[in-house]
VONUFI-598974 format. One record per residue (C-alpha): residue in three letters; x, y, z negated; residue number from 0. Coordinates in pm, 1 decimal, decimal comma. Each point is the difference from the previous one (the first is absolute). Layout:
N
+-----+----------+----------+----------+-----+
!   r !        u !        v !        w !   k !
+-----+----------+----------+----------+-----+
! ALA !        X !        Y !        Z ! NUM !
...
+-----+----------+----------+----------+-----+
This chain:
258
+-----+----------+----------+----------+-----+
!   r !        u !        v !        w !   k !
+-----+----------+----------+----------+-----+
! UNK !  -1796,0 !   7931,7 !   3012,9 !   0 !
! UNK !     70,2 !     77,2 !   -374,6 !   1 !
! UNK !   -193,0 !   -297,7 !    -85,1 !   2 !
! UNK !    186,3 !   -241,9 !    230,6 !   3 !
! UNK !    336,6 !    138,3 !   -125,8 !   4 !
! UNK !   -113,5 !    -54,6 !   -365,2 !   5 !
! UNK !   -105,2 !   -365,5 !     58,0 !   6 !
! UNK !    316,4 !    -71,4 !    189,2 !   7 !
! UNK !    202,0 !    160,4 !   -294,6 !   8 !
! UNK !   -192,1 !   -223,6 !   -249,0 !   9 !
! UNK !     50,3 !   -301,2 !    209,6 !  10 !
! UNK !    370,7 !     65,1 !     27,7 !  11 !
! UNK !     15,0 !     55,4 !   -371,5 !  12 !
! UNK !   -155,6 !   -339,5 !    -64,7 !  13 !
! UNK !    236,4 !   -174,0 !    239,2 !  14 !
! UNK !    302,9 !    179,9 !   -159,5 !  15 !
! UNK !   -101,5 !   -149,5 !   -335,5 !  16 !
! UNK !   -104,0 !   -350,5 !     98,5 !  17 !
! UNK !    145,6 !    -56,9 !    334,7 !  18 !
! UNK !   -209,1 !   -224,8 !    223,6 !  19 !
! UNK !    -95,6 !   -226,7 !   -288,1 !  20 !
! UNK !   -318,5 !    171,9 !    -93,1 !  21 !
! UNK !   -142,1 !     50,7 !    363,4 !  22 !
! UNK !     98,3 !   -363,4 !     69,1 !  23 !
! UNK !   -169,6 !   -135,2 !   -317,0 !  24 !
! UNK !   -301,2 !    198,1 !     91,7 !  25 !
! UNK !    -13,4 !   -134,9 !    347,1 !  26 !
! UNK !     43,9 !   -353,4 !   -111,7 !  27 !
! UNK !   -275,1 !     36,7 !   -246,8 !  28 !
! UNK !   -247,8 !    134,6 !    264,0 !  29 !
! UNK !     91,6 !   -295,5 !    233,3 !  30 !
! UNK !    -37,3 !   -252,6 !   -276,0 !  31 !
! UNK !   -325,5 !    166,0 !    -96,4 !  32 !
! UNK !   -114,9 !    -37,5 !    376,8 !  33 !
! UNK !     97,1 !   -375,6 !     28,0 !  34 !
! UNK !   -115,3 !   -113,3 !   -335,7 !  35 !
! UNK !   -306,2 !    230,5 !    -15,7 !  36 !
! UNK !   -200,5 !   -253,7 !   -195,9 !  37 !
! UNK !    252,9 !   -229,4 !   -179,3 !  38 !
! UNK !    322,5 !     -7,7 !   -207,6 !  39 !
! UNK !    314,0 !     51,2 !    210,5 !  40 !
! UNK !    140,5 !   -316,1 !    169,0 !  41 !
! UNK !   -295,5 !   -204,3 !    -51,3 !  42 !
! UNK !   -184,3 !   -194,8 !    259,0 !  43 !
! UNK !   -320,0 !    156,2 !    138,3 !  44 !
! UNK !   -333,5 !   -135,6 !   -126,2 !  45 !
! UNK !   -102,5 !   -360,7 !    107,9 !  46 !
! UNK !   -293,5 !    -22,8 !    244,4 !  47 !
! UNK !   -326,5 !   -108,9 !   -171,1 !  48 !
! UNK !    108,2 !     84,6 !   -360,4 !  49 !
! UNK !   -184,1 !    269,1 !   -176,3 !  50 !
! UNK !    241,4 !    304,5 !    -31,6 !  51 !
! UNK !   -154,6 !    253,4 !   -257,7 !  52 !
! UNK !    -18,5 !    355,9 !    143,2 !  53 !
! UNK !    184,9 !    175,5 !   -277,3 !  54 !
! UNK !    347,3 !    -52,6 !    148,1 !  55 !
! UNK !    236,7 !    280,8 !      3,7 !  56 !
! UNK !    316,4 !     57,1 !    247,3 !  57 !
! UNK !    313,9 !   -138,4 !   -167,1 !  58 !
! UNK !   -175,6 !   -107,9 !   -310,2 !  59 !
! UNK !   -287,2 !   -224,1 !    132,6 !  60 !
! UNK !   -209,0 !   -129,0 !   -271,8 !  61 !
! UNK !    249,2 !     52,4 !   -273,5 !  62 !
! UNK !   -195,3 !    257,9 !   -206,0 !  63 !
! UNK !   -317,8 !   -193,0 !     28,6 !  64 !
! UNK !    177,7 !   -322,7 !   -110,5 !  65 !
! UNK !    157,0 !    173,4 !   -294,2 !  66 !
! UNK !   -337,9 !    125,1 !    -98,8 !  67 !
! UNK !   -160,7 !   -352,0 !     25,5 !  68 !
! UNK !    274,5 !   -164,3 !   -213,1 !  69 !
! UNK !    -23,2 !    279,4 !   -259,9 !  70 !
! UNK !   -369,2 !    -24,8 !    -30,3 !  71 !
! UNK !    -21,0 !   -383,3 !     45,8 !  72 !
! UNK !   -249,1 !     77,0 !    273,9 !  73 !
! UNK !    -84,9 !   -346,0 !    111,3 !  74 !
! UNK !   -321,1 !    128,0 !    150,6 !  75 !
! UNK !    175,0 !    182,2 !    244,0 !  76 !
! UNK !    177,1 !   -307,1 !    113,4 !  77 !
! UNK !   -337,1 !   -177,3 !     17,8 !  78 !
! UNK !   -122,5 !    290,7 !    203,8 !  79 !
! UNK !    278,9 !    -50,0 !    256,5 !  80 !
! UNK !    -75,9 !   -368,6 !     28,7 !  81 !
! UNK !   -373,5 !     67,4 !     65,6 !  82 !
! UNK !     87,9 !    258,6 !    259,8 !  83 !
! UNK !    215,0 !   -244,7 !    191,6 !  84 !
! UNK !   -160,2 !   -189,8 !    272,8 !  85 !
! UNK !    234,4 !   -283,8 !    -34,4 !  86 !
! UNK !     65,2 !    -19,5 !   -366,2 !  87 !
! UNK !    336,8 !    181,1 !     -7,1 !  88 !
! UNK !    139,9 !    362,3 !    -60,1 !  89 !
! UNK !    333,9 !    164,4 !     20,7 !  90 !
! UNK !    177,3 !    265,0 !   -193,6 !  91 !
! UNK !    317,5 !    189,3 !     88,3 !  92 !
! UNK !    216,5 !     59,4 !   -300,5 !  93 !
! UNK !    331,0 !    174,6 !    -35,5 !  94 !
! UNK !    266,2 !   -242,5 !   -128,4 !  95 !
! UNK !   -232,9 !   -302,9 !     40,8 !  96 !
! UNK !    -72,7 !     22,4 !    363,9 !  97 !
! UNK !   -338,7 !   -144,4 !    110,7 !  98 !
! UNK !   -226,4 !   -145,7 !   -275,2 !  99 !
! UNK !   -247,2 !   -242,8 !    158,7 ! 100 !
! UNK !   -292,5 !   -154,9 !   -203,3 ! 101 !
! UNK !   -181,0 !   -319,6 !    150,9 ! 102 !
! UNK !   -301,3 !   -150,5 !   -150,5 ! 103 !
! UNK !   -147,7 !   -281,1 !    223,3 ! 104 !
! UNK !     70,5 !   -361,9 !    -79,6 ! 105 !
! UNK !    143,2 !    -71,5 !    348,1 ! 106 !
! UNK !    255,4 !    262,1 !    -39,9 ! 107 !
! UNK !    114,6 !   -131,6 !   -335,3 ! 108 !
! UNK !     13,8 !   -349,7 !    160,8 ! 109 !
! UNK !    216,8 !    131,7 !    284,5 ! 110 !
! UNK !    244,1 !    167,3 !   -247,9 ! 111 !
! UNK !     20,8 !   -272,7 !   -242,3 ! 112 !
! UNK !    -27,0 !   -318,2 !    221,7 ! 113 !
! UNK !    -29,4 !     34,2 !    376,5 ! 114 !
! UNK !    266,8 !    254,5 !     45,9 ! 115 !
! UNK !    163,1 !      4,3 !   -336,4 ! 116 !
! UNK !    360,0 !     38,6 !    131,2 ! 117 !
! UNK !    -92,5 !    320,4 !    194,6 ! 118 !
! UNK !   -104,5 !    175,6 !   -328,5 ! 119 !
! UNK !    323,0 !     16,8 !   -193,5 ! 120 !
! UNK !    -14,1 !    173,2 !   -354,3 ! 121 !
! UNK !    328,8 !    171,2 !     53,8 ! 122 !
! UNK !    209,5 !    190,5 !   -243,3 ! 123 !
! UNK !   -255,1 !    264,5 !    -74,4 ! 124 !
! UNK !   -200,2 !   -291,4 !   -165,9 ! 125 !
! UNK !    294,3 !   -174,4 !   -153,7 ! 126 !
! UNK !    154,8 !    295,8 !   -147,9 ! 127 !
! UNK !   -325,4 !     64,9 !   -201,5 ! 128 !
! UNK !    -39,9 !   -349,6 !   -107,6 ! 129 !
! UNK !    361,4 !   -103,6 !    -62,5 ! 130 !
! UNK !     -1,0 !     77,2 !   -380,7 ! 131 !
! UNK !   -266,1 !   -255,9 !    -60,8 ! 132 !
! UNK !     10,1 !   -254,8 !    285,1 ! 133 !
! UNK !    355,4 !     26,1 !    123,6 ! 134 !
! UNK !     93,6 !     44,2 !    370,5 ! 135 !
! UNK !    -12,2 !   -368,4 !    124,8 ! 136 !
! UNK !   -324,2 !   -144,5 !   -156,9 ! 137 !
! UNK !   -289,0 !   -129,6 !    184,0 ! 138 !
! UNK !   -204,5 !    342,7 !    -57,2 ! 139 !
! UNK !    274,8 !    234,5 !    143,0 ! 140 !
! UNK !    208,2 !   -197,8 !    231,6 ! 141 !
! UNK !    -16,0 !    -18,4 !    381,8 ! 142 !
! UNK !    127,6 !   -250,4 !    242,0 ! 143 !
! UNK !    230,3 !   -271,9 !    -95,9 ! 144 !
! UNK !      2,8 !    121,3 !   -362,2 ! 145 !
! UNK !   -372,7 !    -42,1 !    -19,3 ! 146 !
! UNK !    -12,9 !   -335,9 !    162,1 ! 147 !
! UNK !    262,5 !   -117,9 !   -256,5 ! 148 !
! UNK !   -210,2 !    147,3 !   -308,1 ! 149 !
! UNK !   -316,4 !   -136,7 !    141,9 ! 150 !
! UNK !    151,5 !   -349,7 !     23,5 ! 151 !
! UNK !    136,4 !     27,0 !   -338,8 ! 152 !
! UNK !   -337,9 !    107,9 !   -137,3 ! 153 !
! UNK !   -187,2 !   -264,8 !    186,3 ! 154 !
! UNK !    141,9 !   -259,3 !   -233,0 ! 155 !
! UNK !   -201,2 !    134,3 !   -287,7 ! 156 !
! UNK !   -331,2 !    -86,4 !    186,1 ! 157 !
! UNK !     96,1 !   -356,1 !    129,0 ! 158 !
! UNK !   -253,7 !   -272,5 !    -76,0 ! 159 !
! UNK !    230,7 !   -161,8 !   -263,1 ! 160 !
! UNK !     73,0 !    335,1 !   -164,1 ! 161 !
! UNK !   -356,0 !     90,3 !     -7,2 ! 162 !
! UNK !   -112,6 !   -334,6 !   -161,1 ! 163 !
! UNK !    280,0 !     -1,7 !   -261,7 ! 164 !
! UNK !     24,0 !    363,0 !    -91,7 ! 165 !
! UNK !   -233,6 !    245,2 !    144,4 ! 166 !
! UNK !   -300,4 !   -202,0 !    -76,7 ! 167 !
! UNK !    111,8 !    -58,3 !   -358,8 ! 168 !
! UNK !     69,3 !    367,7 !    -57,4 ! 169 !
! UNK !   -331,9 !    111,3 !    144,0 ! 170 !
! UNK !   -207,9 !   -246,3 !   -225,9 ! 171 !
! UNK !    196,6 !    109,9 !   -306,9 ! 172 !
! UNK !    -57,8 !    362,9 !     49,9 ! 173 !
! UNK !   -352,9 !    -67,9 !     79,0 ! 174 !
! UNK !    -29,2 !   -180,5 !   -321,3 ! 175 !
! UNK !    116,9 !    314,7 !   -174,2 ! 176 !
! UNK !   -263,6 !    203,3 !    172,4 ! 177 !
! UNK !   -271,4 !   -254,7 !   -104,5 ! 178 !
! UNK !    119,2 !      9,9 !   -357,2 ! 179 !
! UNK !      0,4 !    372,4 !    -14,2 ! 180 !
! UNK !   -360,0 !     20,1 !    143,8 ! 181 !
! UNK !   -119,7 !   -263,8 !   -245,9 ! 182 !
! UNK !    163,5 !    187,4 !   -286,0 ! 183 !
! UNK !   -175,4 !    331,7 !    100,9 ! 184 !
! UNK !   -321,8 !   -181,8 !     47,0 ! 185 !
! UNK !     20,0 !   -122,9 !   -363,3 ! 186 !
! UNK !     84,3 !    341,0 !   -127,2 ! 187 !
! UNK !   -295,1 !    145,5 !    167,3 ! 188 !
! UNK !   -232,9 !   -281,8 !   -126,0 ! 189 !
! UNK !    115,3 !     87,6 !   -351,5 ! 190 !
! UNK !    -76,0 !    364,7 !     76,0 ! 191 !
! UNK !   -350,3 !    -88,8 !    100,8 ! 192 !
! UNK !    -53,4 !   -177,7 !   -334,6 ! 193 !
! UNK !    115,7 !    314,0 !   -188,9 ! 194 !
! UNK !    329,0 !   -151,0 !   -103,8 ! 195 !
! UNK !    178,0 !    263,8 !    183,9 ! 196 !
! UNK !    -82,2 !    355,6 !     65,8 ! 197 !
! UNK !    104,1 !     20,4 !    366,3 ! 198 !
! UNK !     10,0 !   -211,9 !    297,7 ! 199 !
! UNK !    327,7 !    -85,6 !    174,3 ! 200 !
! UNK !     44,1 !    141,3 !    344,2 ! 201 !
! UNK !    237,4 !   -132,9 !    267,3 ! 202 !
! UNK !    136,5 !    183,0 !    297,5 ! 203 !
! UNK !     -7,7 !   -262,6 !    283,7 ! 204 !
! UNK !    240,0 !    200,3 !    229,7 ! 205 !
! UNK !    269,5 !    -10,5 !   -270,7 ! 206 !
! UNK !    -70,6 !   -363,9 !    -75,8 ! 207 !
! UNK !     39,4 !    -98,3 !    381,9 ! 208 !
! UNK !    308,7 !    207,9 !     24,5 ! 209 !
! UNK !    163,9 !   -163,2 !   -288,0 ! 210 !
! UNK !    -93,1 !   -339,5 !    128,5 ! 211 !
! UNK !    133,7 !     73,6 !    347,5 ! 212 !
! UNK !    335,2 !    153,9 !   -120,0 ! 213 !
! UNK !     65,3 !   -279,8 !   -269,4 ! 214 !
! UNK !    -83,1 !   -268,4 !    258,6 ! 215 !
! UNK !    209,9 !    134,6 !    261,5 ! 216 !
! UNK !    301,5 !     67,4 !   -220,5 ! 217 !
! UNK !    -19,7 !   -363,3 !   -120,6 ! 218 !
! UNK !    -19,6 !   -137,0 !    358,0 ! 219 !
! UNK !    259,0 !    221,0 !    141,2 ! 220 !
! UNK !    257,7 !     49,9 !   -270,0 ! 221 !
! UNK !    -88,0 !   -270,8 !   -263,6 ! 222 !
! UNK !    -40,6 !    285,7 !   -255,2 ! 223 !
! UNK !   -296,1 !     36,8 !   -228,3 ! 224 !
! UNK !    -28,7 !    381,7 !    -53,2 ! 225 !
! UNK !   -263,4 !    -30,8 !   -267,2 ! 226 !
! UNK !   -289,8 !    183,6 !    177,8 ! 227 !
! UNK !   -257,1 !   -261,5 !   -139,2 ! 228 !
! UNK !    -56,8 !   -180,4 !   -313,8 ! 229 !
! UNK !   -307,7 !   -179,0 !   -152,2 ! 230 !
! UNK !    -42,0 !    301,5 !   -218,4 ! 231 !
! UNK !   -228,1 !    278,4 !    149,9 ! 232 !
! UNK !    216,7 !    254,4 !   -183,1 ! 233 !
! UNK !    276,6 !    -57,0 !    256,0 ! 234 !
! UNK !   -200,7 !    200,3 !    244,7 ! 235 !
! UNK !     51,9 !    313,4 !   -205,4 ! 236 !
! UNK !    368,5 !    -50,6 !    -34,1 ! 237 !
! UNK !    224,4 !    151,7 !    277,6 ! 238 !
! UNK !    235,9 !   -237,9 !    176,2 ! 239 !
! UNK !    347,3 !    155,0 !     58,4 ! 240 !
! UNK !     47,5 !   -160,7 !    351,9 ! 241 !
! UNK !   -349,8 !     98,6 !    113,8 ! 242 !
! UNK !     39,3 !    363,8 !   -115,3 ! 243 !
! UNK !    329,9 !     25,6 !    175,1 ! 244 !
! UNK !   -128,7 !   -155,3 !    325,2 ! 245 !
! UNK !   -293,6 !    235,6 !      3,5 ! 246 !
! UNK !    240,7 !    291,4 !    -52,3 ! 247 !
! UNK !    223,6 !   -133,1 !    291,7 ! 248 !
! UNK !   -308,3 !    -37,8 !    221,8 ! 249 !
! UNK !    -99,8 !    363,9 !    -54,2 ! 250 !
! UNK !    356,0 !    123,0 !     68,5 ! 251 !
! UNK !      5,2 !   -198,0 !    329,0 ! 252 !
! UNK !   -350,0 !    154,0 !     95,6 ! 253 !
! UNK !    128,3 !    347,8 !    -60,4 ! 254 !
! UNK !    302,9 !    -68,2 !    219,5 ! 255 !
! UNK !   -221,7 !   -135,4 !    276,6 ! 256 !
! UNK !   -256,8 !    293,5 !    -10,0 ! 257 !
+-----+----------+----------+----------+-----+
């Protein structure tokens, strides 16, 4: 009898201090934890067939696991999820981002990018993170009518006449620079073998191809030569201001997405 009286007094004291707010909040939390027992609140339940990792907590879903994966750059975990899926797809529930779905089969990519393209909108989540670099109405971020307009505008770049009169010219000129660089390095190495130089020259092919692609596209799309490539092999060791800024922008966008 004394214990019941003491409990009633404690409950009355709590109600006097908080009113019904605290009990109501506790009840609401319990209800939410029951309804969303394996995912973030107000998100849809798992999609049938997709692999759904077991480490999902009530109200937070896979948020903690996703944070750990991003912090550790744990791409092996993502690969493991893909291999555990029978249909080549998996799903995570993350607070603030909703359901994250990864698909890895070619037919899925074709459906999203071609067959049912209009059903897979990029949305504000995507645009908000890319807007600083790509704007909000460009072909890479737009949806619906804005995307069709951007696509129609961009298609003029790849018309037969444009390709013959400009794209082909740019590609050949940039390839000539690549060939000149390779020839120059070959001559330097030949001199090194004869003892005229102490050390052979080394070329990083990924860097060469990156510079070729970036310089070619900037000329084709914007008519601007940003100086990524010259006939001198020394150019590969010189930073290009635009390329450095572009790499930085890509890293920032990647951090926003993950």
